[in-house]
C-alpha positions in Angstrom: 86.6 106.9 68.1 85.5 108.8 70.8 82.5 106.3 71.9 85.4 103.7 71.8 88.0 105.5 73.8 84.7 106.2 76.6 84.0 102.7 76.4 87.3 101.8 77.3 87.2 104.0 80.3 84.4 102.6 81.4 85.4 99.2 81.2 88.5 100.1 83.1 86.5 101.8 85.7 84.2 98.6 86.2 87.5 96.2 86.2 88.9 98.5 89.1 85.8 98.8 91.0 84.8 95.1 90.4 87.7 93.2 90.9 90.2 95.7 92.2 93.8 95.7 91.6 97.0 94.5 93.1 100.2 96.4 92.1 103.8 94.6 93.0 106.9 96.3 92.9 109.7 93.6 92.0 109.4 90.1 92.1 109.8 88.5 95.5 112.9 86.1 94.1 114.7 89.3 94.4 114.7 89.6 97.8 115.6 85.8 98.4 118.7 87.0 96.0 119.7 89.5 98.4 118.6 92.7 96.6 117.3 95.3 98.8 117.6 98.6 96.7 114.8 100.7 96.0 112.7 99.3 93.6 109.9 102.4 94.4 108.9 105.0 97.2 106.5 104.4 99.6 104.6 107.1 98.0 104.0 105.8 94.3 103.3 102.1 95.8 100.6 102.8 99.0 99.3 106.1 98.1 95.7 105.6 97.8 95.6 102.0 98.6 93.1 100.0 100.7 96.2 97.9 102.5 99.6 96.9 101.6 102.8 95.4 103.1 106.3 95.5 101.9 110.1 95.6 103.2 112.1 98.6 103.4 115.2 99.6 101.0 118.4 98.1 102.4 116.2 95.9 104.7 115.3 98.7 107.1 112.2 97.6 108.3 109.0 95.2 107.7 106.4 97.6 106.1 102.6 97.8 106.7 100.1 100.2 105.0 96.5 100.7 106.3 94.4 102.9 103.7 97.4 105.0 102.3 99.4 105.5 106.1 102.6 103.3 106.2 105.1 102.1 108.9 108.0 100.2 108.7 108.7 98.1 111.7 112.6 98.3 112.4 114.6 96.1 114.6 113.2 97.5 118.2 109.8 96.5 117.0 108.3 100.0 117.3 106.7 101.0 113.8 107.7 104.4 112.0 105.6 106.3 109.8 107.4 106.5 106.6 107.2 109.3 104.3 105.9 108.9 100.9 109.8 110.2 99.3 111.2 107.0 101.2 112.3 104.1 99.4 111.0 100.5 99.4 113.0 97.3 98.0 109.7 95.2 97.7 106.1 96.3 98.1 102.3 94.6 97.2 99.3 97.4 97.5 95.2 96.7 97.1 93.4 99.5 95.6 89.6 99.5 94.6 87.6 96.3 94.4 84.1 95.5 96.3 84.4 94.4 100.0 83.1 91.3 101.1 82.8 90.4 104.7 83.8 86.8 105.9 83.4 85.1 108.9 86.9 83.6 110.9 85.6 81.5 113.9 86.8 82.5 117.2 90.2 80.3 117.9 91.3 80.3 114.4 95.1 80.2 114.0 96.8 81.2 110.7 95.7 77.5 109.4 92.1 78.5 110.2 91.9 81.7 108.9 93.3 80.1 105.8 90.5 77.6 105.5 88.1 80.5 106.2 89.1 82.7 103.0 89.2 80.0 101.0 86.0 78.3 101.6 84.7 81.6 101.3 86.6 81.8 97.5 85.3 78.3 96.6 81.5 79.3 97.1 81.8 82.5 95.4 84.4 82.1 92.4 84.6 79.6 90.1 88.6 80.2 89.6 89.1 80.4 93.2 92.5 78.3 93.2 94.1 81.1 90.8 92.9 84.5 92.3 94.5 87.0 94.2 92.8 87.7 97.5 93.4 90.9 99.5 92.7 90.8 103.3 92.3 92.6 106.4 91.4 91.2 109.8 90.5 94.0 112.7 90.2 93.1 116.1 91.5 90.9 119.4 93.9 88.3 119.1 95.8 85.9 121.6 99.5 83.9 121.1 100.5 86.3 118.9 104.2 86.1 117.5 105.6 89.0 115.1 108.9 89.2 113.6 110.9 92.0 111.8 114.9 91.8 110.9 118.2 93.7 111.0 119.8 95.1 107.9 121.9 92.9 106.4 125.5 92.4 108.1 128.0 91.5 104.8 127.3 92.2 100.8 125.3 89.8 99.0 123.7 88.3 102.4 120.5 86.7 101.1 117.0 87.1 102.9 116.9 83.3 104.0 120.3 83.9 105.7 119.1 87.2 107.4 116.2 85.5 108.5 117.8 82.8 110.6 118.9 85.8 112.7 115.1 87.7 112.8 114.0 89.3 116.0 111.1 87.9 117.2 107.9 89.5 119.7 105.3 87.7 121.8 102.1 88.8 123.0 99.8 86.7 125.1 97.2 89.3 124.1 97.1 91.6 121.1 94.9 94.0 119.2 95.1 95.9 116.0 95.0 95.4 112.3 96.6 92.3 109.8 96.8 93.2 106.4 97.9 90.9 103.9 97.3 88.5 100.7 96.2 85.2 99.5 98.2 84.4 96.6 97.7 81.1 94.6 99.6 78.2 96.5 101.8 77.9 93.0 104.1 80.6 92.3 107.1 81.0 89.8 109.0 83.0 92.6 107.9 86.2 91.8 104.9 86.2 94.1 104.7 85.0 97.6 102.3 81.6 97.8 99.8 81.2 100.4 98.5 83.4 103.0 101.1 86.7 103.9 99.9 89.2 106.7 102.0 92.3 108.2 100.4 93.8 111.2 99.9 96.9 113.4 98.9 97.0 116.7 95.8 99.7 117.4 98.6 101.6 119.8 100.6 101.9 117.0 103.4 100.4 119.6 103.9 97.3 117.9 103.9 95.4 114.2 105.7 93.2 111.8 105.2 90.0 109.5 102.8 87.6 111.4 104.4 84.3 112.2 101.2 83.2 114.7 98.1 84.4 115.4 94.6 83.2 117.4 91.7 85.3 116.4 89.4 86.4 119.6 86.9 88.9 118.3 87.7 90.0 114.9 85.9 91.8 111.8 87.4 90.3 108.4 87.4 91.8 104.9 88.6 90.4 101.8 88.9 91.9 98.4 89.4 89.7 95.0 91.9 91.3 93.0 93.7 91.3 89.7 97.8 91.3 90.0 99.7 93.7 88.0 103.6 93.4 88.5 105.2 96.7 88.5 109.0 96.1 88.1 110.3 92.5 87.8 
């Protein structure tokens, strides 16, 4: 019995460190239906993680987390560090895994970044169309368009309705970190399909959800992970 337990622990350790784990609190579909209540705390979701993103409870800012430090970006666009006890409505966090550095060509926009990630995955993973991929891109960018949003203005307002009045921030030149995930294109509404980034600047004076970006001088790292939904 003891040997079986030890073998299980070894297998779990190998899984977490070869592929990594992505933990997601709540299904994405709940947000679009207007449920912005707390699903967990920032500490429970992001402590010890490599990177993460999400949305604060009551839609009080977009969330970006880098190496366990978490910020929310309120409607004024200036990030505020989040305490571990604060609630989040939705979060995705990457833990463990083996780093893969990939080449992102200069001048790549969101489509180009996605193509570079997919090309690397296609060349290295048989099931590349079905994997979950955590992504970090650090460096200099141009033509950056970020967004955040204000809390709901009336009961049962959906996320789609709220985003019609989102707040946008444009930067001709910008330096910082993009963190996010490349989910499979097919989704049942519980995950966010495609490529999804949140960002924080090097000076921690700007950030939010990434609409547009063009790479200048960047270092890109990905981790291939297994998705573990926490609370649907």
